[in-house]
C-alpha positions in Angstrom: -136.7 75.7 99.5 -137.3 78.2 96.4 -139.0 75.6 94.8 -141.8 75.1 97.9 -142.2 78.9 97.8 -142.5 79.2 94.0 -145.1 76.3 94.2 -146.8 77.9 97.1 -147.0 81.2 95.4 -148.1 79.4 92.3 -151.2 77.7 93.7 -151.8 80.9 95.9 -152.2 82.9 92.8 -154.7 80.1 91.2 -157.0 80.1 94.6 -156.9 83.7 95.5 -160.1 85.3 94.2 -160.7 89.2 94.1 -162.3 90.0 97.5 -160.8 87.5 99.5 -159.3 88.3 102.9 -155.9 87.1 103.9 -157.2 84.8 106.1 -159.5 83.6 103.5 -156.6 83.0 100.9 -154.9 81.1 103.6 -157.7 79.0 104.2 -158.0 78.4 100.3 -154.3 77.7 100.1 -154.5 75.0 103.1 -157.3 73.2 101.3 -155.3 73.2 98.0 -151.8 72.2 99.4 -153.2 70.0 102.4 -151.2 72.1 104.6 -151.6 75.4 106.3 -149.4 78.4 106.4 -149.5 81.5 108.4 -151.4 84.5 107.9 -147.9 86.4 107.7 -146.4 84.0 105.3 -149.8 84.2 102.9 -149.9 88.0 103.2 -146.1 88.6 102.3 -146.9 85.9 99.4 -149.9 88.3 98.3 -148.0 91.5 98.0 -145.0 89.4 96.2 -147.6 88.5 93.5 -149.2 91.9 93.2 -152.4 90.7 94.6 -154.4 93.2 97.1 -156.4 91.0 99.8 -159.6 92.6 101.1 -160.2 94.5 104.1 -161.6 92.0 106.7 -162.3 94.4 109.3 -164.3 96.7 106.6 -166.0 93.8 105.4 -167.3 93.3 108.7 -168.3 96.7 109.3 -170.4 96.8 106.0 -172.2 93.3 107.0 -173.0 94.6 110.5 -174.3 97.9 109.3 -176.2 95.6 106.8 -177.8 93.3 109.4 -178.6 96.4 111.7 -180.4 97.9 109.1 -182.4 94.6 108.5 -183.0 94.3 112.0 -184.0 98.1 112.5 -186.7 97.2 109.5 -188.0 94.0 111.2 -188.1 95.7 114.6 -190.1 98.5 113.8 -192.6 96.0 111.8 -193.1 94.4 115.2 -191.2 91.3 114.7 -189.6 89.5 117.9 -185.7 89.4 118.3 -186.0 85.4 118.4 -188.0 85.6 115.1 -185.7 88.1 113.4 -182.7 86.0 114.5 -184.1 82.7 112.9 -184.9 84.8 109.7 -181.2 86.3 109.5 -179.4 83.0 110.6 -178.0 84.8 113.5 -177.9 84.4 117.1 -180.5 85.9 119.2 -178.2 87.6 121.6 -176.4 89.2 118.4 -180.0 90.4 117.3 -180.6 91.9 120.8 -177.0 93.5 120.9 -177.9 95.1 117.6 -181.2 96.3 119.1 -179.4 97.8 122.0 -176.9 99.6 119.5 -179.5 100.9 117.5 -181.6 102.1 120.7 -178.2 103.8 121.9 -177.9 105.4 118.4 -181.0 106.7 118.3 -182.3 104.7 115.6 -184.9 102.9 117.3 -187.4 104.5 119.7 -186.4 103.0 123.5 -190.0 103.0 124.3 -191.4 101.2 121.5 -188.7 98.5 122.4 -190.0 98.3 125.9 -193.7 98.4 124.7 -192.9 95.5 122.6 -191.0 93.5 125.0 -194.1 94.2 127.6 -196.6 93.1 125.2 -194.7 89.9 124.3 -194.2 89.1 127.9 -198.1 89.7 128.7 -199.0 87.5 125.8 -196.7 84.8 127.4 -198.6 85.1 130.4 -202.0 84.7 129.0 -202.0 80.9 129.3 -201.8 81.1 133.2 -204.7 83.6 133.8 -207.9 81.2 133.8 -205.8 79.5 136.7 -205.8 82.8 138.6 -208.4 84.5 140.9 -210.9 87.0 139.6 -208.8 89.9 141.3 -205.8 88.7 139.5 -207.5 88.3 136.3 -208.8 91.7 136.6 -205.3 93.3 137.3 -204.3 91.6 134.2 -206.6 92.6 131.8 -206.0 96.2 133.2 -202.5 95.9 132.6 -202.9 94.3 129.0 -205.2 97.4 128.2 -202.7 99.8 129.3 -199.9 98.5 127.6 -201.7 97.4 124.1 -204.1 100.8 124.2 -201.2 103.1 123.2 
């Protein structure tokens, strides 16, 4: 039993890199040994070896802040949530949630977000306008001018 524990810790010391979280260290150990161990076991082994794992929560917090700064800059540049999501390799829902959080924090003006959404919707309707009557076309143009002129 002690031999297995010593072997596991020796391999863990080899695969552990500074900046890894306990979960990442557990994954690396599982790949190296071909069997998985609980997070608690890996955490105890790391502490026993004197290695300090990174805080995963703090890393996610930093990543979220960084992503939101990028989303903010791209939204202010006029990009759509879908385009931002594709460029950041993130889910569209995640980008939309970031935009809502930025609006709630006062980092993005709510009117600008609403106007951009309305502009995209109006542009999407443009292909249907030729099929409408003159009154509907005039109403569409009036709406378009009202949203795009500000």
